[in-house]
N, C-alpha and C positions, 0 to 999 in steps of 0.2 A: 202443216197437214204432212201426215208420214206416208212414205210410199212403201207399198207391199213388199215384204222379204221374199215372198215366194214366186211372185209374177213381175214383179217391178212396175205395179201399176197398170198392167195391160189387160189384166182380168183373166189372162190365159197364159198358161205355163207348158212348157216340154217336158214330158216325164221319160223320153227317150228319144233318140235322134230321128225318129218317124211319127211320133204321136204326140198330141197336145190335148189338153183338158181345160174345162174351166176352173178357173180357182176358187177353191172353196173358201179361202178366206176372205176374199173380196164381193164374192156372191151376196145380193142383196136380196134374192128370193123374191123379186118383184113381178116375175110371170105368173106365179101361182103355185098351186100344188096338186100333184097328180095322186090318186088313192090306189095304192098297190092292193092287190087282192093276194089270197092266201097261196096262188100259185106263183107269187113271184119272190125274189129273193130280198131278204130283208123284212119280210112280212112277220108281224108277232100277234098272235091271237089276243085281243081285247086292249090293244093299245092304238096311239093314233099313226097309222100307217101311210100318212101323207108324205110324197117326196117333191122335191122341188122340180117346178118344170124346167128351170133354165138348164138343168142337165148336172149341176155340180154333185149330187148324189146325197146333200142334207136331207135328212128325214126331220120332219116337224118336231116329232117328240123329244130330239136331241138337242133342240135350240133351249136355250135357257127361259123359264117361265117368266112373263111379265109381271 
């Protein structure tokens, strides 16, 4: 099993000395999806506008299609 090079397997990483965030590379998106409305940043008309509830920032439309 390989260890993530971004977070070293912790699922969190520091992006500066005072802030950390969820590792996008390790997130399994298992918490579900939140539907963005047209008032949210990242919304695109006519596209899948669901965002990961875990907070990694991944949009469902950006994931590879099964």
